[in-house]
Every structure is written in structure tokens, then in C-alpha cells.
N, C-alpha and C positions, 0 to 999 in steps of 0.2 A: 504494500500500500504506500501511498504518498503521504508525506507529512512535512509541515513547514517548520524550519528551525532557524535560530539566529546563530551565526558563526562568524567570528572576527568582524563584528559590526555590520554584517551583511545578512540578507535573508536568502535562504536556500531551500529548495524542495528536494528532499531525499527519498529514497526507497527504503522501506523497513518491512519487517515481518508483520503479518496480520496477527492481531492479538488472539489468543486462544482462551476459550471460556472453560475448557476442561479443568476440573479441580476448583472451580469458583462457582459454587451452587447459588450464591446470592448476587450474581452479576448478570448483566445483559450485554450482549454485543450489538452495537449500534452502527449502522451505515450512515455516516454524517451527510446531512443535506445542506445545513448552513452552520457556520461558526462566525463569531463576532470578534472583530478587532477592537480591543480596548486600548486606545492610543497612549494614555498616560502610563499604564502599567507596562505595556509591551515595548514601548519605545525606550523606557528605562532599562528593561532587560536587554534589548538590542544594543544599547550603548555600552552595556557592561559585559558583552559577549566576546571580548578579545581573548583569543587562544582557547576558546571552549565552545562547545556546541550546546545550545539551550533550546528546549521546547517552548513554544509560545501558545497562548490561548487558554481560556478557561470557561467559556460560555458557548454552548452549541445546541443543536437539536438534530434529530435524525430518526431513522426507521429501525425498529428492533428486528434483527435478523436471526438472533438465537438467544434463548433464555436458559439460565441456570436452573437446576432442579427445584430450588426453593422459591423461585419467582412465581407469584400468584396474581399480581396486580396488573401485569401487562402480558401480551403474547406477541408472537411473531407477526410483523406487519403493523403494529401500533407505532405511533409517533411519540417521542419523548423529548423533553427539554432536559439538558444535562449541565451540571455545573461542577467546577473544581478540578484544578490540576492536582496531581499528575494524571488524573483519569480522563480529563477533558482537555484536549489541545486542538490545534488546527491539523487534524488528522482525518484521513478518509474513513477510518474505522475507530471506534471508541469502545473500551471495555469499562463499564461503569457499574459501581456497586448500587444496590437498591436504595441506599440512603441518599443518593445524589442525583436522582432523576425524578421527573414528574410527568405523568401521562398528558398528552396534548389532545384535547377534544377536536373533533372534525371542524368545529366552527371557528377555530383559532388559526390564523394565518401562520404557517410554519416560520416565516421570517420574523414575525413578532415573537414567537415562542423561543427563537434562538437567543433572545435577550434575557432569558430566564436567569442566568448567573448574575448579570448586572442588576436585574430586578430584585434578586435576593439580597444583594449588597445594599441597595437603596432601602429596602424594607427594614433590614437589620439596623441600619443607621437611625431610622426613625424610632425603632423599638428601644435602642440605647438611650435616646433622648427622653423616653418615658413621658411623653406628652399626654395631656388629657383633652377631651373634647372642648373645642372653642379656644384653646390656647394659641398664642402667636409664635410662629417659628420663622426664623430668617435663614434663607438658603444663600450662601455666598459661594459663587462659582457655578456656572451653568454649562459645564461640559455635559456629556451624556449622563453621568451619574447624578450631577446636580439637577439636571432636567427631570430625570426619573423621580428623584426625591421630592421635587416640587410638585409634580403631578400626583404622586401617591399621597403626599401630605394634604393636597387639596381634596383628593377623593375621600380622605378621612375626616374632612370638614375642619381641619385646622385653619387658622387664619395665616395665610402664607404670604411672606414678603421675600422677593428674590432679587439678587444683584449679580451682575457680571459687567465688567468694563467693556465687553464686546457687544455693541448694539444688536448685531445679527442674532446673537444667542438670546438676548432679552426678547427680541421680536418673536422668537419661536414659541414663547408662552402667550402671545397675543391670542385672545379668544378664550383663554382659560380664566377662571375666577381667581387669578393670582396677580398681586401687585408687584410688578417687576421693573427694575430700574438699571440704568447704565452709569449713574453717578452716585457716589457715596452720599452726597448732600440730599438728593431726592429720596434715597432709601432711608436715611436718618429721619427725614421729615415724616415719611410714612410710618416709621416705628413710633415716633412721637404722637402722631394723630391716632393711630390704631390702638395704642396702649394707654392713651391719656397721660403720656410722659412717664409711665411706670417702667417701660422697657419690655423687650421681648422675653418670652419664657425660655427660649433656647435659640442659639445660633449654631447652624451646622456648617462647618468650614470644608468645602469640597474643592478647594484649590490646591495647586501644587506649589513647589518651591520650598526649600528647606527652612528658610527663615522668612517671615512675612510680617509686615506691620499689622496685618489683620488680626494676629493673635493678641495684639495690644488693643486695637480698636474695637474688636468684637465684645470685649468686656464692658465697654461703654454702652453697648446696645442692649444688653440684657438687664432684666430687673434684679433687685436684690434677691439672692438665692436662686438666680437663674443658672442656665447651663450653657457651656461651650462644648460642642462635640466635634472632635477632629475626625473627618472622614477622608480627606485627601492626604497627600504626602507632605505634611507640614511639621516642622520641628516644634514641639510644645514649649515655646518660649513666652511664658505669660508673666507679667509683672506682679509681684506679690502684693503690692499696695492696692491694686485694683481688685485682685482676687479676695484679699482680706476685707476690703471695704464693702464688698457685696456678698461676701461669703459664697463666692461663685463655685459651681461644681464643674470640674473639668473631666470630660469623658472622651474615650477613644473607641471608635467603632472598628472592629476587626472583621473584615470580609463579610461572608454571607450569613453568619449566625453560629450558634452553638453546634459543635461537631467539627468545625473547621480545624484542620491540623491534628485532630485526634485520630490516631491510627485504628483504634477500636471501632469508632463510629464510621470512619471512611473505608479503610482497607479491609477490615473484617466485616463491614456492613451490619454492625449491631446497633440498632437504633436506641436512642434514649427513651426512657419511659414517658409516654405522652403526658401523664398527669404531673410529672416533675419538670420536664423540659418541653414546654408547650411549643415553642417556635425554634426548631432546629434549622440548619441551613437548607435541608431538603424540604421541610415544610414551608419555608419562605419561598422556595422556587414554586411550590404548588400554589401558594397564595398569589404570586405574580401571575401565574397562568389564570387563576380565577378572575383577577382584575381585568385581564385582557378579554377573557371569555364574556364577562358581563359588561364589557365596554365602559368600565369605570375610569380607565385611563386610555389615552390615545398616543401610541408610540410610532405611528406611521412615518413621522418626520425623520425617525432614526434609521429607517430601513430603505431609504430611497437610493442608496448607493450600494450596488452589489457587483462583485467582481468574481470571475472564475478562479479556481485554484491556481491555474497556470499563470495568471496575471497578478497574483497577490504580491510577489516580491517588488514589482514596480510601485504598487500602492504604498507599501511600507516605506520605500525610498522617498516617495513624495511627502509622507507624514514626517519622516525623519528630517528631511530638508526643509520642512515647513512650507512646502509648496501647496499643501492641502489644508484647508481650514475645517474639514469635515469632523463632526463629533465622533462618528464611528462608521465602519463599513462592514458589510457582510461578505463572507467568502462562500461561494456556491460550489458544491461538490456534485459532479454529474453522476 
């Protein structure tokens, strides 16, 4: 099978052996239909691939071609959304544990389902914020993850204020019941008006950059005992005086939810008890699929650019050279 890897800061398509399901009763073998390029994560990996070969990708969907003996929720021919490296990459075939996929209904566009991994990450970030109905949340950074978080927060009836310095990204939220701005001044005024000068309940930082003034500024935007949630790749450099003054809560959202990086949950495919860990990463993927199925969120703007597997290296080069401003792209496997 073909798979996409980063090697010496270049993208290559290599041939590899087809994964074997024998000896893995809790896995499914999936023929990939679409996988999603996550520019922030994957360009970082690409830049750090000197003198080594690294697999890319973590969100995809495809058709089940074989099931392990313990699989009961899907069968051959069903479509599933899959999430999480090292089980999900930009590969023609994926061997995925039952804890990391969700069945895709016939009514859901396969391209939308391919965003399931990103959807799980967005949902988990909002769960970390522990918001309640009617509270105000500020989303800073409107890449694909910030866009998804804003849409899902809006679907949950939070009072959503969004900011990005790129006007084109702000405009993508036009038509949604979201107050979105491209200047800090406009955003700050919206926070003042919407909260009667009390401050937002939470700010979710979805931007990149190791150090950012936003880690200082965002504490001015939250209420006393408010929350700052790091979602993007930002160094948590927060001034103590502001944190102390508001008794602010600093949180970090890690990937798609409980289970991530746990070999028992992922590799051994042993789920956490439902009554004790309600929202695992796998159940967050399922929830994303439900939101799409019920048309609670609209992600069609994120699936407008699709490239075939053979053309993917050129698209990565454009992203790396900043010739492309796209939020994400889908890779199509024939």
C-alpha cells in the first residue's frame, strides 16, 4: 500500500506492507477514502523530519474491509471515521482499534466524516473549559480547529465571541450566530457589552507560536475566577499578578479526550467504563458524527479542497512555503 511520510523536510509517498488484522480481534481494517491534512501539526512534524522518516496524519475515514472476531458494532462495507496516530495516518489502509472509530451513517457526507479527529479535539477543548449553558466563551485563533470550536460552542448555545487577525477567517463565520472580529479592540468591546464588563467565562487560545502576548492579554478578558484554556501550541507564559488578581484557572487541552496516549485504551482496545469516563476520545468522535448527522454544525467550508494521493506532496510544499492560505485539505484515496 501507499503511505505519505515526511523525510528530510520533504514529503514522500512510499510503498509499505498492508496491515494484517490476524491476532487483533478488537481491530478493523479500513480502506481509506479520505484523510485530512492538519497544517499546524503536520507542518511542525515536517520541519522536524531531518534525517528521519515520520508518518503524518491522524484524522480519516474509510470503508471497513475486515473485522476482528470481537467486533460487533460494524461489519464489512460500513463506513467509519477514525482518529489517532499511530493507527491513523495518510495511508491507503488503516488498522484501527475499536476504541478509535465511529460508524458513519449513510446520511453523512464521507468528506465531512473525515474531520472526525479534528472534531474530537474541538469537542474535548470545550469539555476542558467546563462551561455551562449561557456562559460566554472567547475563541482566539480561527484556523480549522478554532473554527470547529466556535461552531460547536455555538451549537451548544454558549455565547460565542471569536477573533482572528485574518479577515478571511473571520468572514467564514458570517451567517453563524457568532460575534467574530479581526481587531482586538472590536473583540474587547464585544466582551464588555456581552458580559456587562464582568469578563468572559473562558478564553480558548487556538493559536500557534511558542510565546505570545495573548497569554498576557487573555487574562484581561476573563472574569474573576475565569478560565484560560490552551488549545494551540503556545508556551504557558502567564503573569502571576494577573492570575492572582483574578484567581484565574489555567487549563491545557490535550488532543481528543481521555484515552489518548494510553496504550491500554488504544493499542489493547479496552474501553473505559462508561459510567466513570463518560467522554473518551472515541466517544467524542461519535459525538462529532452526531453533530454532522443532525446538521447542528456546518463544516462544508473545510472540505472544498480535495487532492488525490499522488498530488499530496505538492500541496504540502505549498503549505510549507506559505503559498496556500487554506485551513485544511482532504486527501482522496481511489
